[in-house]
Structure formats: C-alpha cells, structure tokens
C-alpha positions as CSV (number, residue, x, y, z in Angstrom):
1,M,-6.9,25.8,-14.8
2,Y,-7.0,28.4,-12.1
3,Y,-6.7,28.1,-8.3
4,E,-8.6,30.0,-5.3
5,T,-6.7,29.4,-2.3
6,N,-7.3,30.2,1.5
7,V,-4.7,30.2,4.7
8,Y,-5.2,29.6,8.4
9,W,-2.3,29.5,10.3
10,N,-3.0,30.3,14.5
11,A,-0.3,29.3,17.7
12,G,-3.9,28.0,19.4
13,A,-5.9,28.6,22.9
14,V,-2.4,27.4,24.7
15,K,1.0,27.8,22.6
16,K,2.9,31.1,22.7
17,I,4.9,29.8,19.3
18,N,3.7,28.5,16.5
19,Q,5.5,26.4,15.1
20,D,3.9,25.3,11.6
21,S,5.0,26.7,8.6
22,V,2.6,26.8,5.4
23,L,3.3,28.1,1.7
24,V,1.3,29.1,-1.6
25,L,3.0,29.5,-4.6
26,Q,2.0,29.9,-8.1
27,A,3.8,30.7,-11.0
28,L,1.8,31.1,-14.8
29,T,4.3,29.3,-17.4
30,S,3.8,28.5,-21.3
31,R,2.8,25.0,-20.3
32,G,0.2,26.2,-17.8
33,R,-0.1,27.2,-14.5
34,V,1.4,25.7,-11.8
35,L,0.8,25.9,-7.7
36,L,2.5,24.5,-5.2
37,A,1.2,24.1,-1.6
38,A,2.8,22.7,1.9
39,V,2.4,22.4,5.5
40,C,5.3,21.7,8.0
41,D,4.5,21.2,11.3
42,G,7.6,21.9,13.2
43,M,7.8,18.8,16.3
44,G,7.0,19.9,19.6
45,G,9.0,17.6,21.4
46,M,12.3,18.8,20.1
47,E,14.2,21.6,19.8
48,E,13.6,24.7,17.8
49,G,10.3,23.2,15.9
50,E,9.5,26.2,14.5
51,C,12.3,26.5,13.1
52,A,13.0,23.4,11.3
53,S,9.6,23.7,9.9
54,G,10.3,27.3,8.4
55,Y,13.6,25.9,7.4
56,V,11.9,23.9,5.4
57,T,9.5,26.0,3.5
58,E,12.4,28.4,2.7
59,E,13.9,25.6,0.8
60,L,10.9,24.7,-1.0
61,I,10.5,28.2,-2.4
62,A,13.9,27.4,-3.4
63,W,13.2,24.2,-5.6
64,F,9.8,25.8,-7.2
65,Y,11.8,27.9,-8.9
66,D,15.0,26.0,-9.2
67,G,13.7,23.3,-9.6
68,L,10.3,22.6,-10.6
69,L,9.6,25.7,-12.9
70,Y,12.3,24.6,-14.6
71,A,12.1,20.9,-14.9
72,I,8.7,22.4,-16.3
73,G,9.8,24.8,-18.8
74,K,12.6,22.2,-19.9
75,K,9.6,19.5,-20.5
76,K,11.6,17.1,-18.1
77,P,10.0,13.8,-17.5
78,L,7.5,13.3,-14.3
79,W,10.0,11.3,-12.6
80,V,13.0,14.1,-13.4
81,I,10.6,16.0,-11.0
82,R,9.9,13.5,-8.7
83,R,13.8,13.1,-7.9
84,S,14.6,16.3,-7.7
85,L,12.1,16.9,-4.6
86,E,13.5,13.8,-3.1
87,R,17.2,14.9,-4.0
88,K,16.2,18.3,-2.0
89,V,14.7,16.7,0.6
90,Y,18.2,14.7,1.5
91,Q,19.6,17.6,1.1
92,M,18.1,19.5,3.9
93,Q,17.5,16.3,5.8
94,N,21.8,16.8,5.8
95,R,22.0,20.8,6.7
96,M,19.6,19.7,9.5
97,Q,21.5,16.9,10.9
98,D,25.3,19.2,11.1
99,Y,23.0,22.1,12.7
100,A,21.0,20.0,15.3
101,R,24.9,18.3,16.2
102,K,26.9,21.2,16.2
103,R,24.0,22.8,19.0
104,K,23.7,18.9,20.3
105,I,20.0,19.1,19.6
106,F,17.4,16.6,17.9
107,M,15.1,18.9,15.7
108,G,12.4,17.4,12.9
109,T,9.3,18.9,11.1
110,T,6.5,16.7,9.3
111,M,6.5,18.0,5.0
112,S,3.3,17.9,3.2
113,V,3.8,19.1,-0.1
114,L,1.1,19.2,-3.1
115,V,1.5,20.5,-7.1
116,L,-0.7,21.2,-9.0
117,W,0.2,21.7,-12.5
118,E,-2.8,21.8,-15.4
119,K,-4.7,18.1,-14.8
120,R,-1.9,16.7,-12.3
121,Y,-1.5,16.9,-8.7
122,F,1.9,15.2,-7.2
123,I,2.4,14.6,-3.6
124,W,5.5,14.3,-1.2
125,H,4.8,13.4,2.5
126,L,6.5,12.8,5.8
127,G,4.9,13.3,8.6
128,D,1.5,13.1,10.1
129,S,0.3,16.7,8.9
130,R,-2.5,15.5,6.6
131,I,-3.9,16.0,2.9
132,Y,-7.4,15.6,2.0
133,W,-8.8,15.7,-1.7
134,M,-12.0,16.7,-2.0
135,K,-14.8,16.1,-5.1
136,G,-18.0,16.0,-6.2
137,R,-19.3,12.8,-7.8
138,S,-22.5,12.5,-10.3
139,Y,-25.7,10.2,-9.2
140,M,-28.6,9.7,-10.4
141,G,-31.3,9.5,-7.7
142,K,-33.9,6.9,-7.5
143,R,-36.7,9.0,-7.9
144,S,-35.4,11.7,-10.3
145,K,-33.7,11.4,-13.5
146,S,-31.4,14.6,-13.3
147,A,-28.1,14.2,-12.5
148,Q,-27.3,15.3,-8.7
149,K,-23.8,16.2,-6.5
150,K,-22.5,14.2,-3.9
151,C,-19.1,15.1,-2.0
152,T,-16.5,13.0,-1.3
153,L,-13.1,13.0,1.0
154,K,-10.7,10.8,1.2
155,Q,-7.4,11.0,3.0
156,I,-4.7,10.5,0.8
157,T,-1.3,10.7,2.6
158,E,-0.6,7.9,5.2
159,D,0.0,9.0,9.0
160,H,3.4,8.0,10.0
161,V,2.9,7.6,13.5
162,Q,3.2,5.4,16.5
163,G,0.9,5.4,19.1
164,K,-0.3,8.2,19.8
165,N,2.3,11.3,18.8
166,R,5.4,9.5,17.9
167,L,6.3,9.8,14.5
168,T,8.3,7.6,12.5
169,K,9.0,9.3,9.5
170,C,9.8,13.1,9.1
171,V,12.1,15.8,8.1
172,G,14.8,16.1,10.4
173,N,18.1,14.4,12.3
174,C,16.6,11.4,13.5
175,G,17.5,9.6,10.2
176,F,17.0,9.9,6.3
177,F,13.9,9.4,4.9
178,V,12.6,8.9,1.2
179,P,9.0,11.3,1.0
180,D,5.7,8.9,0.1
181,F,5.4,10.1,-3.5
182,K,1.8,9.9,-5.5
183,T,0.5,11.5,-8.5
184,G,-2.7,11.3,-10.5
185,I,-5.4,13.4,-12.0
186,V,-7.6,16.5,-11.3
187,R,-10.3,17.9,-12.3
188,R,-12.3,21.3,-12.2
189,R,-14.1,21.8,-9.0
190,E,-12.7,19.6,-7.0
191,A,-10.8,20.5,-4.2
192,F,-7.6,20.2,-1.8
193,L,-7.2,20.3,2.3
194,L,-3.5,20.1,4.1
195,C,-3.2,20.8,7.2
196,S,-1.0,19.9,10.7
197,D,-2.0,17.8,13.2
198,G,-3.5,20.4,15.6
199,F,-6.1,21.1,13.0
200,W,-7.7,17.4,11.8
201,N,-6.9,16.0,15.5
202,E,-10.3,17.1,16.9
203,L,-12.5,16.8,13.1
204,Q,-14.4,14.2,12.0
205,E,-14.2,13.5,8.3
206,E,-17.7,13.8,7.7
207,E,-17.5,17.5,9.2
208,L,-14.5,18.5,6.9
209,R,-17.3,16.8,3.6
210,E,-19.9,18.8,4.6
211,V,-18.0,22.0,5.7
212,L,-15.7,22.1,3.0
213,Q,-17.6,20.7,-0.1
214,P,-16.0,22.6,-3.1
215,E,-19.2,23.2,-4.9
216,R,-20.7,25.5,-2.2
217,M,-16.7,27.2,-1.6
218,T,-15.5,30.5,-2.7
219,E,-12.3,32.4,-1.9
220,E,-14.5,34.5,0.8
221,T,-16.4,31.4,2.1
222,S,-13.3,28.9,2.2
223,E,-11.8,31.8,4.7
224,R,-14.5,31.4,6.9
225,R,-15.0,28.1,7.4
226,L,-11.5,27.4,7.8
227,K,-12.0,29.8,11.3
228,E,-14.7,27.9,11.9
229,L,-13.4,24.5,12.4
230,A,-10.6,26.0,13.9
231,D,-12.7,27.7,16.2
232,A,-14.1,24.5,17.0
233,V,-11.4,22.4,17.5
234,M,-10.3,24.8,19.8
235,R,-12.9,24.6,21.9
236,R,-12.8,20.9,22.0
237,G,-9.7,21.0,23.8
238,E,-6.9,21.0,21.3
239,K,-3.9,22.5,22.1
240,D,-1.6,22.1,19.5
241,N,-0.6,25.2,16.5
242,L,-3.5,24.6,14.1
243,S,-2.6,25.6,10.6
244,A,-4.1,24.8,7.3
245,V,-4.6,25.4,3.3
246,Y,-7.5,25.2,1.5
247,I,-7.5,24.7,-2.3
248,K,-10.0,24.6,-5.0
249,C,-9.4,24.1,-8.9
250,L,-11.5,25.7,-11.2
C-alpha cells in the first residue's frame, strides 16, 4: 500500500509561537511500507508548550526507527508493538516530570499517533487533538442499478477534555496516563485526518467530509484544501494554533 500525505502547520491569526508539532514518517521494509503520523498540541495554559510537543515528536521519531521498525522486522506480535509505545510514553512522562520539577513549572502536550502498515491501522491517543477516518462506501441508487460512492467521516479518538478546554489526559508532568489504543483494517482510497483542536474547533464534521473526500483528493489538492479549511477557521475567530496531517491510502 502507498500513501499520499500533506501537512498544514500555522501559528494562527493571533499567537506568535506555534506550540503544535506534527510528524510524518515512511519506511519501506521487507514486510511492507510503514507510515507514522502524529499531531502534538502543547498546552497553552502551561509553560513551554512548544518544548513539550517538540520533545514528544522527537521521541516518536526515535521509536519509529528503534522500536516500531525493529519489531516489524523481527515479526513481533501486535501486542508487542502496542506495549513498546506505551512504555515510551511512560518514559516521556517521567523525563518531563523531572524537567518540570527542576524548573518549577507545569508542562504538557496532547499526542495523537497513527501508524499504517499494509492493511492495518494503529492509534495511540491522549488529549483533544483528533483523528478522523474517511472512507467511501458503495450503495445502490434507488433509480439506478449502478453502484455509487458516498463518503463517510468518523472521529475515532475520544476527546479527553472537561468543560470547554480543560484536558483530563495528556503527556506531561500532570500525572501518568496510558494512551487510548485502537486498531483496525484500512483499505485503499480511504483517508485519515489528524488535527489539533485549533483546526477542528470551528468546523463541522459535514464540512470536513465534503471538502476532504478521498475519492476527489490528490496530493496537490489536499494541500490546497487544508489551507482553505484553516483560512475559514481563522475567519470564524479561532485564535489557537492550527495543525493538520492528511493521509490518503492508495
């Protein structure tokens, strides 16, 4: 399986610093192509949010090469892959606690990670960044025997948030949390959108579904569509950073 990807990353209309970090990696192995994508949104109500999100993405890069690709190459079972990233998150939280304790600060970041490997997806998630899954499904029109396509969009991560913007789970020095984990089957011509809350806050799911339909998307058009959505969000008054990763499976 192959993947077309595009990234949108913008500090937004108000803030001078973008505390979001995004990541897309691909590698071709003897057991198929592997992709890792992530969106981490540093917590603006705490100190050094950009350092928190940047640190997590750096650790995810190390895990991609030293943990994920190693496990796939050694034909490790799926539960080993799952636990290896959970251990990495535990290590990250320990190190962030030590760092924050020395500086007498609080820091944290969301973490939404997607791994695609052949016909499977794996998700690890903490916080209120989101991962959406878009796919077309065939159905028979009432007046036509020909199969038609209808795009569906589904949010496949839970928002770990209380009230309007108080996170209940994150990666940071606010406690130890095990990431939500999901896995499933993915097919060609399906797509995923990973995005920070600044990107999705002012958008309806119907807008995302209509604008980012996989059947209509190419690598060139996805870049333009992400920017169009972000521009619309800023016109509606969003003041947060905006980050998104779009992946189409081929």
